[in-house]
mmCIF file of the N, C-alpha and C atoms, coordinates in Angstrom:
data_MODEL
# 
_entry.id   MODEL 
# 
loop_
_atom_site.group_PDB 
_atom_site.id 
_atom_site.type_symbol 
_atom_site.label_atom_id 
_atom_site.label_alt_id 
_atom_site.label_comp_id 
_atom_site.label_asym_id 
_atom_site.label_entity_id 
_atom_site.label_seq_id 
_atom_site.pdbx_PDB_ins_code 
_atom_site.Cartn_x 
_atom_site.Cartn_y 
_atom_site.Cartn_z 
_atom_site.occupancy 
_atom_site.B_iso_or_equiv 
_atom_site.pdbx_formal_charge 
_atom_site.auth_seq_id 
_atom_site.auth_comp_id 
_atom_site.auth_asym_id 
_atom_site.auth_atom_id 
_atom_site.pdbx_PDB_model_num 
ATOM 1   N N  . UNK A 1 1  ? 115.119 102.678 77.974  1.00 0.00 ? 1  UNK A N  1 
ATOM 2   C CA . UNK A 1 1  ? 113.806 102.133 78.257  1.00 0.00 ? 1  UNK A CA 1 
ATOM 3   C C  . UNK A 1 1  ? 112.849 102.655 77.191  1.00 0.00 ? 1  UNK A C  1 
ATOM 4   N N  . UNK A 1 2  ? 112.079 101.794 76.589  1.00 0.00 ? 2  UNK A N  1 
ATOM 5   C CA . UNK A 1 2  ? 111.159 102.235 75.526  1.00 0.00 ? 2  UNK A CA 1 
ATOM 6   C C  . UNK A 1 2  ? 110.117 103.231 76.034  1.00 0.00 ? 2  UNK A C  1 
ATOM 7   N N  . UNK A 1 3  ? 109.852 104.219 75.205  1.00 0.00 ? 3  UNK A N  1 
ATOM 8   C CA . UNK A 1 3  ? 108.900 105.274 75.570  1.00 0.00 ? 3  UNK A CA 1 
ATOM 9   C C  . UNK A 1 3  ? 107.520 104.727 75.894  1.00 0.00 ? 3  UNK A C  1 
ATOM 10  N N  . UNK A 1 4  ? 107.094 103.679 75.195  1.00 0.00 ? 4  UNK A N  1 
ATOM 11  C CA . UNK A 1 4  ? 105.770 103.113 75.451  1.00 0.00 ? 4  UNK A CA 1 
ATOM 12  C C  . UNK A 1 4  ? 105.669 102.580 76.877  1.00 0.00 ? 4  UNK A C  1 
ATOM 13  N N  . UNK A 1 5  ? 106.746 102.006 77.379  1.00 0.00 ? 5  UNK A N  1 
ATOM 14  C CA . UNK A 1 5  ? 106.751 101.509 78.754  1.00 0.00 ? 5  UNK A CA 1 
ATOM 15  C C  . UNK A 1 5  ? 106.603 102.657 79.735  1.00 0.00 ? 5  UNK A C  1 
ATOM 16  N N  . UNK A 1 6  ? 107.364 103.710 79.513  1.00 0.00 ? 6  UNK A N  1 
ATOM 17  C CA . UNK A 1 6  ? 107.283 104.865 80.403  1.00 0.00 ? 6  UNK A CA 1 
ATOM 18  C C  . UNK A 1 6  ? 105.926 105.535 80.310  1.00 0.00 ? 6  UNK A C  1 
ATOM 19  N N  . UNK A 1 7  ? 105.395 105.639 79.116  1.00 0.00 ? 7  UNK A N  1 
ATOM 20  C CA . UNK A 1 7  ? 104.074 106.258 78.946  1.00 0.00 ? 7  UNK A CA 1 
ATOM 21  C C  . UNK A 1 7  ? 102.995 105.465 79.672  1.00 0.00 ? 7  UNK A C  1 
ATOM 22  N N  . UNK A 1 8  ? 103.142 104.149 79.710  1.00 0.00 ? 8  UNK A N  1 
ATOM 23  C CA . UNK A 1 8  ? 102.139 103.332 80.402  1.00 0.00 ? 8  UNK A CA 1 
ATOM 24  C C  . UNK A 1 8  ? 102.200 103.530 81.913  1.00 0.00 ? 8  UNK A C  1 
ATOM 25  N N  . UNK A 1 9  ? 103.306 104.089 82.391  1.00 0.00 ? 9  UNK A N  1 
ATOM 26  C CA . UNK A 1 9  ? 103.440 104.376 83.814  1.00 0.00 ? 9  UNK A CA 1 
ATOM 27  C C  . UNK A 1 9  ? 103.056 105.817 84.157  1.00 0.00 ? 9  UNK A C  1 
ATOM 28  N N  . UNK A 1 10 ? 102.462 106.496 83.203  1.00 0.00 ? 10 UNK A N  1 
ATOM 29  C CA . UNK A 1 10 ? 101.992 107.866 83.431  1.00 0.00 ? 10 UNK A CA 1 
ATOM 30  C C  . UNK A 1 10 ? 100.488 107.895 83.234  1.00 0.00 ? 10 UNK A C  1 
ATOM 31  N N  . UNK A 1 11 ? 99.723  107.673 84.300  1.00 0.00 ? 11 UNK A N  1 
ATOM 32  C CA . UNK A 1 11 ? 98.271  107.627 84.180  1.00 0.00 ? 11 UNK A CA 1 
ATOM 33  C C  . UNK A 1 11 ? 97.654  109.019 84.063  1.00 0.00 ? 11 UNK A C  1 
ATOM 34  N N  . UNK A 1 12 ? 97.601  109.532 82.852  1.00 0.00 ? 12 UNK A N  1 
ATOM 35  C CA . UNK A 1 12 ? 97.045  110.871 82.626  1.00 0.00 ? 12 UNK A CA 1 
ATOM 36  C C  . UNK A 1 12 ? 95.525  110.887 82.789  1.00 0.00 ? 12 UNK A C  1 
ATOM 37  N N  . UNK A 1 13 ? 94.914  109.765 82.565  1.00 0.00 ? 13 UNK A N  1 
ATOM 38  C CA . UNK A 1 13 ? 93.452  109.687 82.582  1.00 0.00 ? 13 UNK A CA 1 
ATOM 39  C C  . UNK A 1 13 ? 93.010  108.672 83.635  1.00 0.00 ? 13 UNK A C  1 
ATOM 40  N N  . UNK A 1 14 ? 91.814  108.860 84.135  1.00 0.00 ? 14 UNK A N  1 
ATOM 41  C CA . UNK A 1 14 ? 91.293  107.981 85.174  1.00 0.00 ? 14 UNK A CA 1 
ATOM 42  C C  . UNK A 1 14 ? 91.281  106.522 84.720  1.00 0.00 ? 14 UNK A C  1 
ATOM 43  N N  . UNK A 1 15 ? 91.034  106.270 83.442  1.00 0.00 ? 15 UNK A N  1 
ATOM 44  C CA . UNK A 1 15 ? 91.002  104.894 82.954  1.00 0.00 ? 15 UNK A CA 1 
ATOM 45  C C  . UNK A 1 15 ? 92.356  104.220 83.148  1.00 0.00 ? 15 UNK A C  1 
ATOM 46  N N  . UNK A 1 16 ? 93.421  104.978 83.000  1.00 0.00 ? 16 UNK A N  1 
ATOM 47  C CA . UNK A 1 16 ? 94.760  104.414 83.243  1.00 0.00 ? 16 UNK A CA 1 
ATOM 48  C C  . UNK A 1 16 ? 94.958  104.123 84.722  1.00 0.00 ? 16 UNK A C  1 
ATOM 49  N N  . UNK A 1 17 ? 94.451  104.992 85.576  1.00 0.00 ? 17 UNK A N  1 
ATOM 50  C CA . UNK A 1 17 ? 94.592  104.773 87.019  1.00 0.00 ? 17 UNK A CA 1 
ATOM 51  C C  . UNK A 1 17 ? 93.917  103.477 87.430  1.00 0.00 ? 17 UNK A C  1 
ATOM 52  N N  . UNK A 1 18 ? 92.836  103.112 86.763  1.00 0.00 ? 18 UNK A N  1 
ATOM 53  C CA . UNK A 1 18 ? 92.129  101.876 87.084  1.00 0.00 ? 18 UNK A CA 1 
ATOM 54  C C  . UNK A 1 18 ? 92.999  100.649 86.834  1.00 0.00 ? 18 UNK A C  1 
ATOM 55  N N  . UNK A 1 19 ? 93.985  100.771 85.944  1.00 0.00 ? 19 UNK A N  1 
ATOM 56  C CA . UNK A 1 19 ? 94.902  99.665  85.702  1.00 0.00 ? 19 UNK A CA 1 
ATOM 57  C C  . UNK A 1 19 ? 95.643  99.287  86.983  1.00 0.00 ? 19 UNK A C  1 
ATOM 58  N N  . UNK A 1 20 ? 95.848  100.240 87.844  1.00 0.00 ? 20 UNK A N  1 
ATOM 59  C CA . UNK A 1 20 ? 96.631  100.025 89.051  1.00 0.00 ? 20 UNK A CA 1 
ATOM 60  C C  . UNK A 1 20 ? 95.775  99.611  90.251  1.00 0.00 ? 20 UNK A C  1 
ATOM 61  N N  . UNK A 1 21 ? 94.484  99.496  90.076  1.00 0.00 ? 21 UNK A N  1 
ATOM 62  C CA . UNK A 1 21 ? 93.594  99.223  91.204  1.00 0.00 ? 21 UNK A CA 1 
ATOM 63  C C  . UNK A 1 21 ? 93.833  97.852  91.836  1.00 0.00 ? 21 UNK A C  1 
ATOM 64  N N  . UNK A 1 22 ? 94.405  96.925  91.107  1.00 0.00 ? 22 UNK A N  1 
ATOM 65  C CA . UNK A 1 22 ? 94.661  95.598  91.658  1.00 0.00 ? 22 UNK A CA 1 
ATOM 66  C C  . UNK A 1 22 ? 95.970  95.538  92.444  1.00 0.00 ? 22 UNK A C  1 
ATOM 67  N N  . UNK A 1 23 ? 96.755  96.589  92.384  1.00 0.00 ? 23 UNK A N  1 
ATOM 68  C CA . UNK A 1 23 ? 98.036  96.608  93.079  1.00 0.00 ? 23 UNK A CA 1 
ATOM 69  C C  . UNK A 1 23 ? 97.857  96.990  94.543  1.00 0.00 ? 23 UNK A C  1 
ATOM 70  N N  . UNK A 1 24 ? 98.691  96.429  95.377  1.00 0.00 ? 24 UNK A N  1 
ATOM 71  C CA . UNK A 1 24 ? 98.657  96.768  96.796  1.00 0.00 ? 24 UNK A CA 1 
ATOM 72  C C  . UNK A 1 24 ? 99.363  98.106  97.011  1.00 0.00 ? 24 UNK A C  1 
ATOM 73  N N  . UNK A 1 25 ? 99.179  98.682  98.184  1.00 0.00 ? 25 UNK A N  1 
ATOM 74  C CA . UNK A 1 25 ? 99.863  99.934  98.526  1.00 0.00 ? 25 UNK A CA 1 
ATOM 75  C C  . UNK A 1 25 ? 101.379 99.738  98.453  1.00 0.00 ? 25 UNK A C  1 
ATOM 76  N N  . UNK A 1 26 ? 101.854 98.602  98.875  1.00 0.00 ? 26 UNK A N  1 
ATOM 77  C CA . UNK A 1 26 ? 103.294 98.309  98.825  1.00 0.00 ? 26 UNK A CA 1 
ATOM 78  C C  . UNK A 1 26 ? 103.791 98.275  97.388  1.00 0.00 ? 26 UNK A C  1 
ATOM 79  N N  . UNK A 1 27 ? 103.030 97.673  96.503  1.00 0.00 ? 27 UNK A N  1 
ATOM 80  C CA . UNK A 1 27 ? 103.415 97.615  95.092  1.00 0.00 ? 27 UNK A CA 1 
ATOM 81  C C  . UNK A 1 27 ? 103.404 99.002  94.461  1.00 0.00 ? 27 UNK A C  1 
ATOM 82  N N  . UNK A 1 28 ? 102.391 99.788  94.777  1.00 0.00 ? 28 UNK A N  1 
ATOM 83  C CA . UNK A 1 28 ? 102.322 101.154 94.258  1.00 0.00 ? 28 UNK A CA 1 
ATOM 84  C C  . UNK A 1 28 ? 103.503 101.988 94.755  1.00 0.00 ? 28 UNK A C  1 
ATOM 85  N N  . UNK A 1 29 ? 103.863 101.827 96.011  1.00 0.00 ? 29 UNK A N  1 
ATOM 86  C CA . UNK A 1 29 ? 104.996 102.558 96.573  1.00 0.00 ? 29 UNK A CA 1 
ATOM 87  C C  . UNK A 1 29 ? 106.300 102.131 95.905  1.00 0.00 ? 29 UNK A C  1 
ATOM 88  N N  . UNK A 1 30 ? 106.424 100.848 95.594  1.00 0.00 ? 30 UNK A N  1 
ATOM 89  C CA . UNK A 1 30 ? 107.635 100.356 94.927  1.00 0.00 ? 30 UNK A CA 1 
ATOM 90  C C  . UNK A 1 30 ? 107.785 100.997 93.553  1.00 0.00 ? 30 UNK A C  1 
ATOM 91  N N  . UNK A 1 31 ? 106.696 101.068 92.804  1.00 0.00 ? 31 UNK A N  1 
ATOM 92  C CA . UNK A 1 31 ? 106.741 101.715 91.488  1.00 0.00 ? 31 UNK A CA 1 
ATOM 93  C C  . UNK A 1 31 ? 107.088 103.194 91.653  1.00 0.00 ? 31 UNK A C  1 
ATOM 94  N N  . UNK A 1 32 ? 106.508 103.826 92.658  1.00 0.00 ? 32 UNK A N  1 
ATOM 95  C CA . UNK A 1 32 ? 106.789 105.243 92.909  1.00 0.00 ? 32 UNK A CA 1 
ATOM 96  C C  . UNK A 1 32 ? 108.274 105.464 93.186  1.00 0.00 ? 32 UNK A C  1 
ATOM 97  N N  . UNK A 1 33 ? 108.868 104.599 93.981  1.00 0.00 ? 33 UNK A N  1 
ATOM 98  C CA . UNK A 1 33 ? 110.302 104.727 94.269  1.00 0.00 ? 33 UNK A CA 1 
ATOM 99  C C  . UNK A 1 33 ? 111.142 104.536 93.001  1.00 0.00 ? 33 UNK A C  1 
ATOM 100 N N  . UNK A 1 34 ? 110.745 103.607 92.170  1.00 0.00 ? 34 UNK A N  1 
ATOM 101 C CA . UNK A 1 34 ? 111.460 103.392 90.902  1.00 0.00 ? 34 UNK A CA 1 
ATOM 102 C C  . UNK A 1 34 ? 111.340 104.622 90.015  1.00 0.00 ? 34 UNK A C  1 
ATOM 103 N N  . UNK A 1 35 ? 110.137 105.158 89.898  1.00 0.00 ? 35 UNK A N  1 
ATOM 104 C CA . UNK A 1 35 ? 109.941 106.352 89.061  1.00 0.00 ? 35 UNK A CA 1 
ATOM 105 C C  . UNK A 1 35 ? 110.737 107.541 89.597  1.00 0.00 ? 35 UNK A C  1 
ATOM 106 N N  . UNK A 1 36 ? 110.848 107.647 90.908  1.00 0.00 ? 36 UNK A N  1 
ATOM 107 C CA . UNK A 1 36 ? 111.610 108.734 91.510  1.00 0.00 ? 36 UNK A CA 1 
ATOM 108 C C  . UNK A 1 36 ? 113.106 108.581 91.200  1.00 0.00 ? 36 UNK A C  1 
ATOM 109 N N  . UNK A 1 37 ? 113.599 107.365 91.266  1.00 0.00 ? 37 UNK A N  1 
ATOM 110 C CA . UNK A 1 37 ? 115.031 107.116 91.080  1.00 0.00 ? 37 UNK A CA 1 
ATOM 111 C C  . UNK A 1 37 ? 115.444 106.950 89.622  1.00 0.00 ? 37 UNK A C  1 
ATOM 112 N N  . UNK A 1 38 ? 114.507 106.671 88.751  1.00 0.00 ? 38 UNK A N  1 
ATOM 113 C CA . UNK A 1 38 ? 114.814 106.331 87.364  1.00 0.00 ? 38 UNK A CA 1 
ATOM 114 C C  . UNK A 1 38 ? 115.769 107.297 86.667  1.00 0.00 ? 38 UNK A C  1 
ATOM 115 N N  . UNK A 1 39 ? 115.580 108.602 86.776  1.00 0.00 ? 39 UNK A N  1 
ATOM 116 C CA . UNK A 1 39 ? 116.501 109.516 86.082  1.00 0.00 ? 39 UNK A CA 1 
ATOM 117 C C  . UNK A 1 39 ? 117.961 109.395 86.529  1.00 0.00 ? 39 UNK A C  1 
ATOM 118 N N  . UNK A 1 40 ? 118.186 108.943 87.750  1.00 0.00 ? 40 UNK A N  1 
ATOM 119 C CA . UNK A 1 40 ? 119.566 108.780 88.201  1.00 0.00 ? 40 UNK A CA 1 
ATOM 120 C C  . UNK A 1 40 ? 120.111 107.381 87.917  1.00 0.00 ? 40 UNK A C  1 
ATOM 121 N N  . UNK A 1 41 ? 119.239 106.469 87.510  1.00 0.00 ? 41 UNK A N  1 
ATOM 122 C CA . UNK A 1 41 ? 119.654 105.086 87.243  1.00 0.00 ? 41 UNK A CA 1 
ATOM 123 C C  . UNK A 1 41 ? 119.994 104.834 85.781  1.00 0.00 ? 41 UNK A C  1 
ATOM 124 N N  . UNK A 1 42 ? 119.274 105.504 84.885  1.00 0.00 ? 42 UNK A N  1 
ATOM 125 C CA . UNK A 1 42 ? 119.482 105.318 83.449  1.00 0.00 ? 42 UNK A CA 1 
ATOM 126 C C  . UNK A 1 42 ? 119.487 106.675 82.759  1.00 0.00 ? 42 UNK A C  1 
ATOM 127 N N  . UNK A 1 43 ? 120.091 106.714 81.608  1.00 0.00 ? 43 UNK A N  1 
ATOM 128 C CA . UNK A 1 43 ? 120.098 107.949 80.830  1.00 0.00 ? 43 UNK A CA 1 
ATOM 129 C C  . UNK A 1 43 ? 118.820 108.002 79.993  1.00 0.00 ? 43 UNK A C  1 
ATOM 130 N N  . UNK A 1 44 ? 117.938 108.910 80.357  1.00 0.00 ? 44 UNK A N  1 
ATOM 131 C CA . UNK A 1 44 ? 116.688 109.086 79.627  1.00 0.00 ? 44 UNK A CA 1 
ATOM 132 C C  . UNK A 1 44 ? 116.937 110.014 78.448  1.00 0.00 ? 44 UNK A C  1 
ATOM 133 N N  . UNK A 1 45 ? 116.174 109.808 77.392  1.00 0.00 ? 45 UNK A N  1 
ATOM 134 C CA . UNK A 1 45 ? 116.359 110.617 76.194  1.00 0.00 ? 45 UNK A CA 1 
ATOM 135 C C  . UNK A 1 45 ? 115.032 111.206 75.730  1.00 0.00 ? 45 UNK A C  1 
ATOM 136 N N  . UNK A 1 46 ? 115.124 112.324 75.050  1.00 0.00 ? 46 UNK A N  1 
ATOM 137 C CA . UNK A 1 46 ? 113.974 112.923 74.373  1.00 0.00 ? 46 UNK A CA 1 
ATOM 138 C C  . UNK A 1 46 ? 112.757 113.080 75.243  1.00 0.00 ? 46 UNK A C  1 
ATOM 139 N N  . UNK A 1 47 ? 111.642 112.555 74.756  1.00 0.00 ? 47 UNK A N  1 
ATOM 140 C CA . UNK A 1 47 ? 110.356 112.682 75.441  1.00 0.00 ? 47 UNK A CA 1 
ATOM 141 C C  . UNK A 1 47 ? 110.293 111.900 76.739  1.00 0.00 ? 47 UNK A C  1 
ATOM 142 N N  . UNK A 1 48 ? 111.215 110.960 76.941  1.00 0.00 ? 48 UNK A N  1 
ATOM 143 C CA . UNK A 1 48 ? 111.189 110.164 78.162  1.00 0.00 ? 48 UNK A CA 1 
ATOM 144 C C  . UNK A 1 48 ? 111.419 111.018 79.405  1.00 0.00 ? 48 UNK A C  1 
ATOM 145 N N  . UNK A 1 49 ? 112.233 112.042 79.286  1.00 0.00 ? 49 UNK A N  1 
ATOM 146 C CA . UNK A 1 49 ? 112.563 112.879 80.445  1.00 0.00 ? 49 UNK A CA 1 
ATOM 147 C C  . UNK A 1 49 ? 111.317 113.563 81.008  1.00 0.00 ? 49 UNK A C  1 
ATOM 148 N N  . UNK A 1 50 ? 110.572 114.321 80.214  1.00 0.00 ? 50 UNK A N  1 
ATOM 149 C CA . UNK A 1 50 ? 109.378 114.959 80.790  1.00 0.00 ? 50 UNK A CA 1 
ATOM 150 C C  . UNK A 1 50 ? 108.295 113.963 81.189  1.00 0.00 ? 50 UNK A C  1 
ATOM 151 N N  . UNK A 1 51 ? 108.207 112.845 80.491  1.00 0.00 ? 51 UNK A N  1 
ATOM 152 C CA . UNK A 1 51 ? 107.197 111.833 80.846  1.00 0.00 ? 51 UNK A CA 1 
ATOM 153 C C  . UNK A 1 51 ? 107.461 111.319 82.254  1.00 0.00 ? 51 UNK A C  1 
ATOM 154 N N  . UNK A 1 52 ? 108.700 110.967 82.538  1.00 0.00 ? 52 UNK A N  1 
ATOM 155 C CA . UNK A 1 52 ? 109.044 110.451 83.869  1.00 0.00 ? 52 UNK A CA 1 
ATOM 156 C C  . UNK A 1 52 ? 108.854 111.539 84.925  1.00 0.00 ? 52 UNK A C  1 
ATOM 157 N N  . UNK A 1 53 ? 109.297 112.737 84.636  1.00 0.00 ? 53 UNK A N  1 
ATOM 158 C CA . UNK A 1 53 ? 109.154 113.833 85.603  1.00 0.00 ? 53 UNK A CA 1 
ATOM 159 C C  . UNK A 1 53 ? 107.694 114.119 85.911  1.00 0.00 ? 53 UNK A C  1 
ATOM 160 N N  . UNK A 1 54 ? 106.879 114.212 84.892  1.00 0.00 ? 54 UNK A N  1 
ATOM 161 C CA . UNK A 1 54 ? 105.448 114.502 85.104  1.00 0.00 ? 54 UNK A CA 1 
ATOM 162 C C  . UNK A 1 54 ? 104.742 113.346 85.790  1.00 0.00 ? 54 UNK A C  1 
ATOM 163 N N  . UNK A 1 55 ? 105.061 112.126 85.359  1.00 0.00 ? 55 UNK A N  1 
ATOM 164 C CA . UNK A 1 55 ? 104.423 110.954 85.966  1.00 0.00 ? 55 UNK A CA 1 
ATOM 165 C C  . UNK A 1 55 ? 104.705 110.910 87.458  1.00 0.00 ? 55 UNK A C  1 
ATOM 166 N N  . UNK A 1 56 ? 105.952 111.169 87.827  1.00 0.00 ? 56 UNK A N  1 
ATOM 167 C CA . UNK A 1 56 ? 106.277 111.152 89.250  1.00 0.00 ? 56 UNK A CA 1 
ATOM 168 C C  . UNK A 1 56 ? 105.592 112.309 89.969  1.00 0.00 ? 56 UNK A C  1 
ATOM 169 N N  . UNK A 1 57 ? 105.708 113.499 89.437  1.00 0.00 ? 57 UNK A N  1 
ATOM 170 C CA . UNK A 1 57 ? 105.132 114.682 90.089  1.00 0.00 ? 57 UNK A CA 1 
ATOM 171 C C  . UNK A 1 57 ? 103.607 114.583 90.214  1.00 0.00 ? 57 UNK A C  1 
ATOM 172 N N  . UNK A 1 58 ? 102.931 114.179 89.138  1.00 0.00 ? 58 UNK A N  1 
ATOM 173 C CA . UNK A 1 58 ? 101.477 114.232 89.099  1.00 0.00 ? 58 UNK A CA 1 
ATOM 174 C C  . UNK A 1 58 ? 100.780 113.004 89.668  1.00 0.00 ? 58 UNK A C  1 
ATOM 175 N N  . UNK A 1 59 ? 101.468 111.878 89.735  1.00 0.00 ? 59 UNK A N  1 
ATOM 176 C CA . UNK A 1 59 ? 100.793 110.657 90.208  1.00 0.00 ? 59 UNK A CA 1 
ATOM 177 C C  . UNK A 1 59 ? 101.608 109.883 91.242  1.00 0.00 ? 59 UNK A C  1 
ATOM 178 N N  . UNK A 1 60 ? 102.788 109.453 90.872  1.00 0.00 ? 60 UNK A N  1 
ATOM 179 C CA . UNK A 1 60 ? 103.530 108.523 91.711  1.00 0.00 ? 60 UNK A CA 1 
ATOM 180 C C  . UNK A 1 60 ? 103.998 109.118 93.024  1.00 0.00 ? 60 UNK A C  1 
ATOM 181 N N  . UNK A 1 61 ? 104.329 110.387 93.055  1.00 0.00 ? 61 UNK A N  1 
ATOM 182 C CA . UNK A 1 61 ? 104.760 111.001 94.316  1.00 0.00 ? 61 UNK A CA 1 
ATOM 183 C C  . UNK A 1 61 ? 103.663 110.927 95.378  1.00 0.00 ? 61 UNK A C  1 
ATOM 184 N N  . UNK A 1 62 ? 102.432 110.934 94.954  1.00 0.00 ? 62 UNK A N  1 
ATOM 185 C CA . UNK A 1 62 ? 101.301 110.852 95.891  1.00 0.00 ? 62 UNK A CA 1 
ATOM 186 C C  . UNK A 1 62 ? 101.228 109.490 96.562  1.00 0.00 ? 62 UNK A C  1 
ATOM 187 N N  . UNK A 1 63 ? 101.838 108.477 95.946  1.00 0.00 ? 63 UNK A N  1 
ATOM 188 C CA . UNK A 1 63 ? 101.843 107.138 96.536  1.00 0.00 ? 63 UNK A CA 1 
ATOM 189 C C  . UNK A 1 63 ? 102.831 107.038 97.695  1.00 0.00 ? 63 UNK A C  1 
ATOM 190 N N  . UNK A 1 64 ? 103.714 108.030 97.787  1.00 0.00 ? 64 UNK A N  1 
ATOM 191 C CA . UNK A 1 64 ? 104.715 108.036 98.849  1.00 0.00 ? 64 UNK A CA 1 
ATOM 192 C C  . UNK A 1 64 ? 104.291 108.861 100.053 1.00 0.00 ? 64 UNK A C  1 
ATOM 193 N N  . UNK A 1 65 ? 103.145 109.509 99.991  1.00 0.00 ? 65 UNK A N  1 
ATOM 194 C CA . UNK A 1 65 ? 102.653 110.329 101.108 1.00 0.00 ? 65 UNK A CA 1 
ATOM 195 C C  . UNK A 1 65 ? 102.182 109.462 102.255 1.00 0.00 ? 65 UNK A C  1 
# 
């Protein structure tokens, strides 16, 4: 998976979070589940590994609460 795609799923700044404001809670939860499972579904390389881990820990996991 291209790093740019994964980086776009890591909202480090509030402006990035606004990109997701049009999504429903169900859609946000679906992305969160994908981000949680991604490391076991595909072989991540290089910078992709910490990006996915941080994105899930810092943002997407909160969508599953």
